[in-house]
C-alpha positions in Angstrom: -14.6 33.6 -16.7 -14.2 30.6 -14.5 -10.8 29.0 -14.8 -10.1 25.6 -13.3 -7.2 25.8 -10.9 -6.7 22.4 -12.2 -5.1 20.4 -14.8 -1.8 21.3 -13.6 -3.0 22.5 -10.3 -3.9 25.6 -8.5 -3.0 27.0 -5.1 -3.9 29.3 -2.3 -3.3 33.0 -2.4 -5.1 36.2 -1.6 -4.9 39.3 -3.8 -1.3 39.9 -3.0 -0.3 36.4 -1.8 -1.5 34.1 1.0 -1.1 36.6 3.8 -4.5 38.3 4.3 -3.5 40.9 1.7 -1.1 42.5 4.1 2.6 41.5 3.6 2.2 39.9 0.2 4.1 36.8 1.3 2.6 33.2 1.4 1.7 31.3 4.5 4.4 28.7 4.1 4.8 27.7 7.8 2.5 25.0 9.2 -0.5 26.6 10.9 -1.0 26.4 14.7 -4.0 26.9 17.0 -3.2 30.6 17.1 -3.7 30.8 13.3 -6.6 28.4 12.9 -9.0 27.8 15.9 -8.7 24.2 17.3 -6.0 23.3 14.7 -3.8 21.6 17.3 -6.6 19.3 18.6 -9.0 16.9 16.9 -6.5 14.8 15.0 -5.9 11.1 15.7 -2.3 10.6 16.5 -0.6 7.5 15.2 1.3 5.4 17.7 4.6 6.9 18.7 3.8 10.3 17.1 2.4 13.7 18.2 1.7 17.0 16.7 0.2 15.5 13.5 -2.4 17.8 11.7 -3.9 18.1 8.2 -0.6 19.8 7.2 1.1 16.4 7.3 -1.5 14.7 5.0 -1.1 17.1 2.0 1.6 16.4 -0.5 2.8 17.0 -4.0 1.6 14.9 -7.0 3.5 14.7 -10.2 0.4 13.6 -12.2 -0.3 13.1 -15.8 -2.0 16.6 -15.7 1.2 18.2 -14.3 2.4 18.9 -10.8 -0.3 19.7 -8.3 -1.5 18.6 -4.8 -2.8 15.4 -3.2 -4.0 14.1 0.1 -2.9 10.9 1.8 -6.0 9.0 3.1 -5.1 5.5 4.4 -3.9 2.1 3.2 -1.5 3.7 0.8 -4.3 5.6 -1.0 -3.9 9.2 -2.3 -6.7 11.4 -3.3 -6.4 14.2 -5.9 -8.4 15.8 -8.7 -9.3 13.8 -11.8 -7.7 16.5 -14.0 -4.4 16.0 -12.2 -4.3 12.2 -12.3 -2.0 9.7 -10.6 1.7 10.3 -10.2 4.6 10.0 -7.8 3.6 11.4 -4.5 6.0 13.4 -2.3 5.0 13.8 1.4 7.4 15.6 3.6 10.9 14.5 2.6 9.8 11.2 1.2 8.6 10.1 -2.2 6.2 7.2 -3.1 5.6 5.7 -6.5 2.3 4.7 -8.0 1.2 1.0 -7.6 0.4 0.1 -11.2 -3.2 -0.3 -12.3 -4.7 1.2 -9.1 -5.8 4.6 -10.3 -9.6 4.9 -10.1 -11.9 7.7 -11.4 -15.3 6.1 -11.4 -17.0 8.4 -8.8 -20.4 9.6 -9.8 -23.4 11.6 -8.5 -26.7 12.7 -9.9 -26.6 16.4 -10.6 -29.6 18.2 -12.1 -31.1 14.8 -13.0 -28.0 13.5 -14.8 -25.5 10.9 -13.5 -22.1 12.7 -13.8 -18.5 11.7 -13.5 -16.8 13.6 -10.8 -13.4 15.3 -11.0 -11.9 12.8 -8.5 -9.0 10.3 -8.7 -7.6 8.0 -6.1 -4.5 5.8 -6.5 -2.3 3.6 -4.3 1.4 4.4 -3.7 4.3 2.4 -2.4 7.7 3.3 -1.0 10.3 4.2 -3.6 13.0 2.2 -1.9 15.3 5.3 -1.8 13.7 8.0 0.3 11.0 5.8 1.8 10.8 2.2 2.9 7.3 2.1 4.4 4.0 3.8 4.0 3.4 7.1 5.9 2.9 6.6 9.6 -0.4 8.5 9.6 -3.9 7.5 11.0 -6.7 7.2 8.5 -8.1 10.6 7.6 -11.8 10.9 8.2 -13.9 12.2 5.2 -17.0 14.3 6.0 -20.2 12.5 5.3 -22.5 15.6 5.7 -22.3 18.9 3.8 -20.6 21.8 5.6 -22.6 24.4 7.4 -22.8 27.8 5.7 -20.5 30.2 7.4 -18.2 27.4 8.8 -14.5 28.0 8.6 -12.5 25.9 6.2 -8.7 25.5 6.3 -7.3 25.2 2.7 -4.0 23.6 2.0 -2.1 23.2 -1.3 1.2 23.2 -3.1 0.7 26.1 -5.6 2.1 29.5 -5.8 0.6 31.0 -8.9 3.9 31.5 -10.8 4.4 28.0 -12.2 6.6 27.3 -9.2 4.7 24.4 -7.7 6.3 22.7 -4.7 5.8 24.7 -1.5 2.9 23.9 0.9 0.8 26.9 1.8 -2.5 27.5 3.7 -5.4 29.8 4.0 -8.7 30.1 6.0 -12.0 31.0 4.4 -15.7 30.5 5.3 -18.2 28.5 3.3 -20.6 30.7 1.4 -22.3 28.1 -0.9 -22.8 24.3 -1.3 -24.0 21.9 -3.9 -22.6 24.0 -6.8 -22.4 22.1 -10.1 -19.0 22.8 -11.6 -18.1 21.5 -15.1 -14.4 21.0 -16.0 -13.4 19.1 -19.1 -15.6 16.0 -19.1 -16.3 16.2 -15.3 -19.3 17.6 -13.5 -18.8 17.8 -9.8 -20.8 18.8 -6.7 -18.8 21.6 -5.1 -18.4 23.9 -2.1 -17.8 27.6 -2.8 -16.0 30.4 -0.9 -16.9 33.8 -2.3 -13.9 36.1 -2.4 -14.4 39.2 -0.3 -14.0 40.8 3.2 -14.3 37.5 5.1 -12.5 35.4 2.5 -9.2 36.8 1.5 -7.7 33.6 0.1 -8.3 31.9 -3.2 -6.9 28.8 -4.9 -4.2 29.2 -7.6 -2.0 27.3 -10.0 -0.7 24.1 -8.3 -3.3 23.8 -5.6 -5.6 21.3 -7.3 -6.1 18.3 -5.1 -5.0 20.0 -1.9 -7.0 19.3 1.2 -9.8 21.5 2.8 -10.6 20.7 6.4 -13.5 21.7 8.7 -13.6 21.2 12.5 -16.7 19.4 13.8 -17.1 20.5 17.4 -19.7 17.9 18.2 -17.1 15.2 17.5 -14.1 17.2 18.5 -12.6 16.1 15.2 -11.2 17.6 12.0 -12.6 16.1 8.8 -11.7 16.3 5.1 -14.6 18.3 3.7 -13.2 18.8 0.2 -10.2 19.4 -2.1 -9.2 22.4 -4.2 -10.7 22.3 -7.7 -11.2 25.6 -9.5 -11.2 29.4 -9.3 -13.2 32.1 -11.0 -10.5 34.4 -12.5 -12.9 37.4 -12.6 -14.0 37.3 -9.0 -11.4 35.0 -7.3 -14.3 32.9 -5.9 -12.9 29.4 -5.2 -14.5 26.0 -5.7 -13.8 22.8 -3.8 -15.1 19.2 -4.5 -17.7 18.6 -1.8 -16.5 15.2 -0.6 -19.6 14.4 1.5 -21.4 13.6 -1.8 -18.8 11.0 -2.7 -17.6 9.8 0.8 -19.2 6.3 0.7 -17.7 5.6 -2.7 -14.2 6.8 -1.8 -14.3 4.9 1.5 -15.3 1.7 -0.3 -12.3 1.9 -2.7 -9.7 3.0 -0.2 -10.6 0.2 2.2 -8.4 -2.1 0.1 -4.8 -2.3 1.4 -1.6 -2.2 -0.7 -1.2 -5.7 -2.2 0.8 -7.9 0.2 2.9 -9.2 -2.6 4.6 -5.9 -3.0 5.7 -5.9 0.6 7.3 -9.4 0.0 9.1 -7.7 -2.8 10.6 -5.1 -0.5 11.5 -7.8 2.0 13.3 -9.8 -0.7 15.1 -6.6 -1.9 16.2 -5.8 1.6 17.6 -9.3 2.3 19.4 -9.2 -1.1 21.1 -6.0 -0.1 22.2 -7.5 3.2 23.7 -10.5 1.5 25.6 -8.4 -1.0 26.9 -6.1 1.7 27.9 -9.0 4.0 30.3 -10.3 1.3 32.4 -7.2 1.7 32.5 -7.0 5.4 36.0 -7.1 7.0 37.2 -10.0 9.0 36.2 -12.9 6.7 38.1 -14.5 3.9 36.5 -14.9 0.5 35.9 -18.6 1.3 34.2 -17.6 4.6 31.9 -15.1 2.7 30.7 -17.7 0.2 28.1 -17.1 -2.5 24.4 -17.5 -1.6 21.9 -17.3 -3.3 -26.3 26.5 -13.2 -23.4 25.1 -14.2 -20.2 26.9 -14.1 -18.0 25.8 -17.0 -14.3 26.2 -16.6 -11.2 25.5 -18.6 -8.0 24.0 -17.2 -5.1 26.1 -16.1 -1.9 24.2 -16.5 1.6 24.8 -15.1 3.4 27.3 -17.3 0.3 28.2 -19.3 -1.3 31.6 -18.5 
């Protein structure tokens, strides 16, 4: 039976955990070039920053489908699975709220002669005004525009742990074994990448990983690209499936080219000034008067957090 590591997410783990089946503990520390070849190169560094990798782009989504994973793209846009949906986005130690009426799910592709809606959602976020006061200082994340080569290594990242304890980022490394797989989940039919579980692929996605990023290094461009995101797992074989983003890249890029509405930034500016005015009224050294007052399809069912 194929179960979607969706709905409420899925995550990365091998037969024992995410540790190549040896120690039985997850890979919860950010990978380095010694873990994943070229991981420390091929990422565009934002001004004033260094050491940014794909690890910094993957966060936690509290979507309508439950807690799962998501990927920060650019311009305040977050990408996740359609079965997860839009929700507050936690990236690192900061949380961002959803900009109302920005969630979009109209991504399609012709699969087996039928135009099908894909298991993809994008939505815009804004600072919550408590833990964050600006959008993430990250360069735009490139999305692959060509399908991955068979046998290419793919770094998989997500926030699942398989025990309904979603909230810790983990990673694994598999090789691509199939492409253009039609995967049906709920009302979605999506073009997917597959990694067959076995000797060369000891990781598979689990509960909480849905929407987490899958990256492939393109040596010709010396660049890491977002090749897919976690979608589903076959519970009999542990084969994992990932939305093949090259199929939908042009559509996603067109939507995410739109920046966060400027009006919302004016709103934050007004809030900030208002706080300064209030605080200034209570500063020492001024009288009250001085202060003043101013104014083959594989069909899967969702696996949700806490449901086994």
